[in-house]
PDB file as gemmi writes it, atoms N, CA and C in Angstrom:
CRYST1    1.000    1.000    1.000  90.00  90.00  90.00 P 1                      
ATOM      1  N   UNK A   1      65.566  69.991 182.610  1.00  0.00           N  
ATOM      2  CA  UNK A   1      66.215  69.347 181.488  1.00  0.00           C  
ATOM      3  C   UNK A   1      65.411  68.103 181.128  1.00  0.00           C  
ATOM      4  N   UNK A   2      65.195  67.889 179.869  1.00  0.00           N  
ATOM      5  CA  UNK A   2      64.506  66.660 179.453  1.00  0.00           C  
ATOM      6  C   UNK A   2      65.285  65.424 179.897  1.00  0.00           C  
ATOM      7  N   UNK A   3      64.598  64.322 180.008  1.00  0.00           N  
ATOM      8  CA  UNK A   3      65.246  63.091 180.445  1.00  0.00           C  
ATOM      9  C   UNK A   3      66.031  62.425 179.334  1.00  0.00           C  
ATOM     10  N   UNK A   4      67.208  61.954 179.651  1.00  0.00           N  
ATOM     11  CA  UNK A   4      68.034  61.213 178.710  1.00  0.00           C  
ATOM     12  C   UNK A   4      68.487  59.944 179.405  1.00  0.00           C  
ATOM     13  N   UNK A   5      68.559  58.890 178.649  1.00  0.00           N  
ATOM     14  CA  UNK A   5      68.961  57.611 179.221  1.00  0.00           C  
ATOM     15  C   UNK A   5      70.285  57.184 178.612  1.00  0.00           C  
ATOM     16  N   UNK A   6      71.222  56.895 179.475  1.00  0.00           N  
ATOM     17  CA  UNK A   6      72.497  56.357 179.025  1.00  0.00           C  
ATOM     18  C   UNK A   6      72.458  54.867 179.303  1.00  0.00           C  
ATOM     19  N   UNK A   7      72.709  54.076 178.297  1.00  0.00           N  
ATOM     20  CA  UNK A   7      72.628  52.624 178.442  1.00  0.00           C  
ATOM     21  C   UNK A   7      73.812  52.130 179.263  1.00  0.00           C  
ATOM     22  N   UNK A   8      73.511  51.368 180.272  1.00  0.00           N  
ATOM     23  CA  UNK A   8      74.539  50.846 181.172  1.00  0.00           C  
ATOM     24  C   UNK A   8      75.051  49.510 180.656  1.00  0.00           C  
ATOM     25  N   UNK A   9      76.351  49.315 180.778  1.00  0.00           N  
ATOM     26  CA  UNK A   9      76.955  48.040 180.397  1.00  0.00           C  
ATOM     27  C   UNK A   9      76.414  46.969 181.352  1.00  0.00           C  
ATOM     28  N   UNK A  10      75.837  45.903 180.828  1.00  0.00           N  
ATOM     29  CA  UNK A  10      75.169  44.924 181.689  1.00  0.00           C  
ATOM     30  C   UNK A  10      76.094  43.918 182.369  1.00  0.00           C  
ATOM     31  N   UNK A  11      77.366  44.240 182.539  1.00  0.00           N  
ATOM     32  CA  UNK A  11      78.301  43.281 183.118  1.00  0.00           C  
ATOM     33  C   UNK A  11      77.803  42.762 184.463  1.00  0.00           C  
ATOM     34  N   UNK A  12      77.459  43.671 185.400  1.00  0.00           N  
ATOM     35  CA  UNK A  12      77.000  43.237 186.719  1.00  0.00           C  
ATOM     36  C   UNK A  12      75.612  43.789 187.011  1.00  0.00           C  
ATOM     37  N   UNK A  13      74.911  44.174 185.984  1.00  0.00           N  
ATOM     38  CA  UNK A  13      73.589  44.759 186.176  1.00  0.00           C  
ATOM     39  C   UNK A  13      72.563  43.640 186.246  1.00  0.00           C  
ATOM     40  N   UNK A  14      71.716  43.676 187.255  1.00  0.00           N  
ATOM     41  CA  UNK A  14      70.703  42.636 187.384  1.00  0.00           C  
ATOM     42  C   UNK A  14      71.144  41.465 188.243  1.00  0.00           C  
ATOM     43  N   UNK A  15      72.354  41.544 188.765  1.00  0.00           N  
ATOM     44  CA  UNK A  15      72.795  40.475 189.661  1.00  0.00           C  
ATOM     45  C   UNK A  15      72.244  40.744 191.054  1.00  0.00           C  
ATOM     46  N   UNK A  16      72.636  39.973 192.011  1.00  0.00           N  
ATOM     47  CA  UNK A  16      72.118  40.147 193.371  1.00  0.00           C  
ATOM     48  C   UNK A  16      72.503  41.476 193.995  1.00  0.00           C  
ATOM     49  N   UNK A  17      73.489  42.186 193.431  1.00  0.00           N  
ATOM     50  CA  UNK A  17      73.896  43.459 194.024  1.00  0.00           C  
ATOM     51  C   UNK A  17      73.003  44.615 193.599  1.00  0.00           C  
ATOM     52  N   UNK A  18      72.212  44.462 192.564  1.00  0.00           N  
ATOM     53  CA  UNK A  18      71.414  45.574 192.042  1.00  0.00           C  
ATOM     54  C   UNK A  18      70.206  45.852 192.932  1.00  0.00           C  
ATOM     55  N   UNK A  19      70.195  47.022 193.561  1.00  0.00           N  
ATOM     56  CA  UNK A  19      69.105  47.477 194.434  1.00  0.00           C  
ATOM     57  C   UNK A  19      68.763  46.471 195.519  1.00  0.00           C  
ATOM     58  N   UNK A  20      69.744  45.837 196.033  1.00  0.00           N  
ATOM     59  CA  UNK A  20      69.541  44.894 197.137  1.00  0.00           C  
ATOM     60  C   UNK A  20      70.400  45.308 198.316  1.00  0.00           C  
ATOM     61  N   UNK A  21      70.436  44.476 199.315  1.00  0.00           N  
ATOM     62  CA  UNK A  21      71.245  44.810 200.485  1.00  0.00           C  
ATOM     63  C   UNK A  21      72.738  44.720 200.201  1.00  0.00           C  
ATOM     64  N   UNK A  22      73.113  44.172 199.048  1.00  0.00           N  
ATOM     65  CA  UNK A  22      74.522  44.106 198.663  1.00  0.00           C  
ATOM     66  C   UNK A  22      74.914  45.259 197.741  1.00  0.00           C  
ATOM     67  N   UNK A  23      73.970  46.168 197.457  1.00  0.00           N  
ATOM     68  CA  UNK A  23      74.217  47.301 196.560  1.00  0.00           C  
ATOM     69  C   UNK A  23      74.880  48.418 197.365  1.00  0.00           C  
ATOM     70  N   UNK A  24      76.168  48.265 197.631  1.00  0.00           N  
ATOM     71  CA  UNK A  24      76.923  49.213 198.444  1.00  0.00           C  
ATOM     72  C   UNK A  24      78.185  49.633 197.691  1.00  0.00           C  
ATOM     73  N   UNK A  25      78.832  50.683 198.179  1.00  0.00           N  
ATOM     74  CA  UNK A  25      80.016  51.211 197.514  1.00  0.00           C  
ATOM     75  C   UNK A  25      81.126  50.178 197.371  1.00  0.00           C  
ATOM     76  N   UNK A  26      81.169  49.192 198.246  1.00  0.00           N  
ATOM     77  CA  UNK A  26      82.210  48.176 198.149  1.00  0.00           C  
ATOM     78  C   UNK A  26      82.158  47.416 196.826  1.00  0.00           C  
ATOM     79  N   UNK A  27      80.992  47.373 196.203  1.00  0.00           N  
ATOM     80  CA  UNK A  27      80.820  46.637 194.955  1.00  0.00           C  
ATOM     81  C   UNK A  27      80.921  47.529 193.717  1.00  0.00           C  
ATOM     82  N   UNK A  28      81.084  48.838 193.932  1.00  0.00           N  
ATOM     83  CA  UNK A  28      81.211  49.768 192.805  1.00  0.00           C  
ATOM     84  C   UNK A  28      82.577  49.584 192.146  1.00  0.00           C  
ATOM     85  N   UNK A  29      82.599  49.672 190.847  1.00  0.00           N  
ATOM     86  CA  UNK A  29      83.847  49.537 190.096  1.00  0.00           C  
ATOM     87  C   UNK A  29      84.324  50.942 189.737  1.00  0.00           C  
ATOM     88  N   UNK A  30      85.460  51.344 190.299  1.00  0.00           N  
ATOM     89  CA  UNK A  30      85.967  52.709 190.157  1.00  0.00           C  
ATOM     90  C   UNK A  30      86.090  53.133 188.690  1.00  0.00           C  
ATOM     91  N   UNK A  31      86.642  52.271 187.843  1.00  0.00           N  
ATOM     92  CA  UNK A  31      86.802  52.627 186.427  1.00  0.00           C  
ATOM     93  C   UNK A  31      85.457  52.878 185.765  1.00  0.00           C  
ATOM     94  N   UNK A  32      84.444  52.090 186.102  1.00  0.00           N  
ATOM     95  CA  UNK A  32      83.108  52.285 185.535  1.00  0.00           C  
ATOM     96  C   UNK A  32      82.502  53.604 185.995  1.00  0.00           C  
ATOM     97  N   UNK A  33      82.673  53.941 187.267  1.00  0.00           N  
ATOM     98  CA  UNK A  33      82.147  55.202 187.794  1.00  0.00           C  
ATOM     99  C   UNK A  33      82.836  56.396 187.143  1.00  0.00           C  
ATOM    100  N   UNK A  34      84.149  56.287 186.928  1.00  0.00           N  
ATOM    101  CA  UNK A  34      84.887  57.375 186.280  1.00  0.00           C  
ATOM    102  C   UNK A  34      84.432  57.554 184.838  1.00  0.00           C  
ATOM    103  N   UNK A  35      84.245  56.452 184.126  1.00  0.00           N  
ATOM    104  CA  UNK A  35      83.798  56.548 182.746  1.00  0.00           C  
ATOM    105  C   UNK A  35      82.394  57.147 182.670  1.00  0.00           C  
ATOM    106  N   UNK A  36      81.504  56.703 183.548  1.00  0.00           N  
ATOM    107  CA  UNK A  36      80.139  57.228 183.557  1.00  0.00           C  
ATOM    108  C   UNK A  36      80.136  58.724 183.873  1.00  0.00           C  
ATOM    109  N   UNK A  37      81.008  59.154 184.768  1.00  0.00           N  
ATOM    110  CA  UNK A  37      81.103  60.572 185.111  1.00  0.00           C  
ATOM    111  C   UNK A  37      81.560  61.398 183.919  1.00  0.00           C  
ATOM    112  N   UNK A  38      82.524  60.889 183.176  1.00  0.00           N  
ATOM    113  CA  UNK A  38      83.016  61.601 181.993  1.00  0.00           C  
ATOM    114  C   UNK A  38      81.930  61.673 180.922  1.00  0.00           C  
ATOM    115  N   UNK A  39      81.226  60.588 180.698  1.00  0.00           N  
ATOM    116  CA  UNK A  39      80.145  60.570 179.704  1.00  0.00           C  
ATOM    117  C   UNK A  39      79.073  61.587 180.079  1.00  0.00           C  
ATOM    118  N   UNK A  40      78.647  61.579 181.333  1.00  0.00           N  
ATOM    119  CA  UNK A  40      77.606  62.496 181.783  1.00  0.00           C  
ATOM    120  C   UNK A  40      78.068  63.944 181.678  1.00  0.00           C  
ATOM    121  N   UNK A  41      79.277  64.234 182.132  1.00  0.00           N  
ATOM    122  CA  UNK A  41      79.788  65.604 182.081  1.00  0.00           C  
ATOM    123  C   UNK A  41      79.946  66.085 180.642  1.00  0.00           C  
ATOM    124  N   UNK A  42      80.416  65.211 179.760  1.00  0.00           N  
ATOM    125  CA  UNK A  42      80.573  65.561 178.355  1.00  0.00           C  
ATOM    126  C   UNK A  42      79.234  65.892 177.715  1.00  0.00           C  
ATOM    127  N   UNK A  43      78.195  65.252 178.158  1.00  0.00           N  
ATOM    128  CA  UNK A  43      76.857  65.489 177.627  1.00  0.00           C  
ATOM    129  C   UNK A  43      76.216  66.731 178.250  1.00  0.00           C  
ATOM    130  N   UNK A  44      76.346  66.901 179.551  1.00  0.00           N  
ATOM    131  CA  UNK A  44      75.626  67.954 180.268  1.00  0.00           C  
ATOM    132  C   UNK A  44      76.295  69.328 180.122  1.00  0.00           C  
ATOM    133  N   UNK A  45      77.611  69.372 180.088  1.00  0.00           N  
ATOM    134  CA  UNK A  45      78.303  70.659 180.032  1.00  0.00           C  
ATOM    135  C   UNK A  45      77.867  71.509 178.832  1.00  0.00           C  
ATOM    136  N   UNK A  46      77.874  70.993 177.615  1.00  0.00           N  
ATOM    137  CA  UNK A  46      77.434  71.826 176.483  1.00  0.00           C  
ATOM    138  C   UNK A  46      75.965  72.265 176.605  1.00  0.00           C  
ATOM    139  N   UNK A  47      75.131  71.426 177.186  1.00  0.00           N  
ATOM    140  CA  UNK A  47      73.725  71.800 177.374  1.00  0.00           C  
ATOM    141  C   UNK A  47      73.637  72.961 178.360  1.00  0.00           C  
ATOM    142  N   UNK A  48      74.410  72.900 179.429  1.00  0.00           N  
ATOM    143  CA  UNK A  48      74.386  73.968 180.426  1.00  0.00           C  
ATOM    144  C   UNK A  48      74.933  75.280 179.866  1.00  0.00           C  
ATOM    145  N   UNK A  49      75.793  75.207 178.866  1.00  0.00           N  
ATOM    146  CA  UNK A  49      76.410  76.407 178.301  1.00  0.00           C  
ATOM    147  C   UNK A  49      75.638  76.990 177.118  1.00  0.00           C  
ATOM    148  N   UNK A  50      74.542  76.361 176.728  1.00  0.00           N  
ATOM    149  CA  UNK A  50      73.755  76.858 175.584  1.00  0.00           C  
ATOM    150  C   UNK A  50      73.185  78.236 175.884  1.00  0.00           C  
ATOM    151  N   UNK A  51      73.049  79.042 174.832  1.00  0.00           N  
ATOM    152  CA  UNK A  51      72.408  80.344 174.978  1.00  0.00           C  
ATOM    153  C   UNK A  51      70.894  80.209 175.100  1.00  0.00           C  
ATOM    154  N   UNK A  52      70.347  79.181 174.498  1.00  0.00           N  
ATOM    155  CA  UNK A  52      68.892  78.969 174.524  1.00  0.00           C  
ATOM    156  C   UNK A  52      68.590  77.625 175.173  1.00  0.00           C  
ATOM    157  N   UNK A  53      67.364  77.501 175.643  1.00  0.00           N  
ATOM    158  CA  UNK A  53      66.944  76.223 176.226  1.00  0.00           C  
ATOM    159  C   UNK A  53      66.844  75.168 175.129  1.00  0.00           C  
ATOM    160  N   UNK A  54      66.913  73.913 175.516  1.00  0.00           N  
ATOM    161  CA  UNK A  54      66.714  72.832 174.559  1.00  0.00           C  
ATOM    162  C   UNK A  54      65.285  72.887 174.032  1.00  0.00           C  
ATOM    163  N   UNK A  55      65.078  72.563 172.765  1.00  0.00           N  
ATOM    164  CA  UNK A  55      63.706  72.537 172.245  1.00  0.00           C  
ATOM    165  C   UNK A  55      62.886  71.474 172.978  1.00  0.00           C  
ATOM    166  N   UNK A  56      61.635  71.791 173.217  1.00  0.00           N  
ATOM    167  CA  UNK A  56      60.748  70.868 173.918  1.00  0.00           C  
ATOM    168  C   UNK A  56      59.436  70.750 173.177  1.00  0.00           C  
ATOM    169  N   UNK A  57      58.788  69.642 173.393  1.00  0.00           N  
ATOM    170  CA  UNK A  57      57.439  69.449 172.902  1.00  0.00           C  
ATOM    171  C   UNK A  57      56.519  70.331 173.745  1.00  0.00           C  
ATOM    172  N   UNK A  58      55.543  70.990 173.138  1.00  0.00           N  
ATOM    173  CA  UNK A  58      54.646  71.806 173.965  1.00  0.00           C  
ATOM    174  C   UNK A  58      53.884  70.940 174.967  1.00  0.00           C  
ATOM    175  N   UNK A  59      53.665  71.504 176.147  1.00  0.00           N  
ATOM    176  CA  UNK A  59      52.925  70.785 177.186  1.00  0.00           C  
ATOM    177  C   UNK A  59      51.462  70.683 176.778  1.00  0.00           C  
ATOM    178  N   UNK A  60      50.822  69.563 177.089  1.00  0.00           N  
ATOM    179  CA  UNK A  60      49.395  69.442 176.775  1.00  0.00           C  
ATOM    180  C   UNK A  60      48.595  70.501 177.526  1.00  0.00           C  
ATOM    181  N   UNK A  61      47.534  70.989 176.906  1.00  0.00           N  
ATOM    182  CA  UNK A  61      46.691  72.008 177.541  1.00  0.00           C  
ATOM    183  C   UNK A  61      45.948  71.437 178.730  1.00  0.00           C  
ATOM    184  N   UNK A  62      45.587  70.174 178.610  1.00  0.00           N  
ATOM    185  CA  UNK A  62      44.800  69.520 179.650  1.00  0.00           C  
ATOM    186  C   UNK A  62      45.527  68.260 180.050  1.00  0.00           C  
ATOM    187  N   UNK A  63      45.627  68.014 181.324  1.00  0.00           N  
ATOM    188  CA  UNK A  63      46.338  66.827 181.803  1.00  0.00           C  
ATOM    189  C   UNK A  63      45.709  65.527 181.304  1.00  0.00           C  
ATOM    190  N   UNK A  64      44.449  65.552 180.928  1.00  0.00           N  
ATOM    191  CA  UNK A  64      43.796  64.322 180.470  1.00  0.00           C  
ATOM    192  C   UNK A  64      44.088  64.037 179.008  1.00  0.00           C  
ATOM    193  N   UNK A  65      44.665  65.006 178.291  1.00  0.00           N  
ATOM    194  CA  UNK A  65      45.012  64.766 176.870  1.00  0.00           C  
ATOM    195  C   UNK A  65      46.109  63.718 176.810  1.00  0.00           C  
ATOM    196  N   UNK A  66      46.054  62.854 175.861  1.00  0.00           N  
ATOM    197  CA  UNK A  66      47.074  61.825 175.671  1.00  0.00           C  
ATOM    198  C   UNK A  66      47.538  61.866 174.226  1.00  0.00           C  
ATOM    199  N   UNK A  67      48.790  61.497 174.054  1.00  0.00           N  
ATOM    200  CA  UNK A  67      49.311  61.372 172.693  1.00  0.00           C  
ATOM    201  C   UNK A  67      48.792  60.085 172.091  1.00  0.00           C  
ATOM    202  N   UNK A  68      48.469  60.087 170.802  1.00  0.00           N  
ATOM    203  CA  UNK A  68      48.063  58.834 170.162  1.00  0.00           C  
ATOM    204  C   UNK A  68      49.166  57.792 170.284  1.00  0.00           C  
ATOM    205  N   UNK A  69      48.796  56.595 170.680  1.00  0.00           N  
ATOM    206  CA  UNK A  69      49.763  55.523 170.808  1.00  0.00           C  
ATOM    207  C   UNK A  69      50.388  55.435 172.176  1.00  0.00           C  
ATOM    208  N   UNK A  70      50.219  56.474 173.011  1.00  0.00           N  
ATOM    209  CA  UNK A  70      50.774  56.425 174.363  1.00  0.00           C  
ATOM    210  C   UNK A  70      49.921  55.514 175.226  1.00  0.00           C  
ATOM    211  N   UNK A  71      50.513  55.038 176.307  1.00  0.00           N  
ATOM    212  CA  UNK A  71      49.775  54.153 177.214  1.00  0.00           C  
ATOM    213  C   UNK A  71      48.506  54.853 177.687  1.00  0.00           C  
ATOM    214  N   UNK A  72      47.382  54.226 177.485  1.00  0.00           N  
ATOM    215  CA  UNK A  72      46.112  54.812 177.889  1.00  0.00           C  
ATOM    216  C   UNK A  72      45.567  55.800 176.879  1.00  0.00           C  
ATOM    217  N   UNK A  73      46.297  56.026 175.780  1.00  0.00           N  
ATOM    218  CA  UNK A  73      45.844  56.985 174.771  1.00  0.00           C  
ATOM    219  C   UNK A  73      44.780  56.413 173.869  1.00  0.00           C  
ATOM    220  N   UNK A  74      44.203  57.269 173.067  1.00  0.00           N  
ATOM    221  CA  UNK A  74      43.143  56.811 172.152  1.00  0.00           C  
ATOM    222  C   UNK A  74      43.642  56.699 170.746  1.00  0.00           C  
TER     223      UNK A  74                                                      
END                                                                             
């Protein structure tokens, strides 16, 4: 599945609990986890039930090919 980014509410994002030794379940907010689960399921379920795969950009023929404007591209 292609990558999709869901924007996280920055209420406690970036504080000392983010990816630190304090980033444990005790600091998780149940309502936020439930909402995130519903958002993800609402998005993923219809994709999983599609008759056809999601449209994709064709893969480059050569790994050294870069898209114009991409990092390191020409």
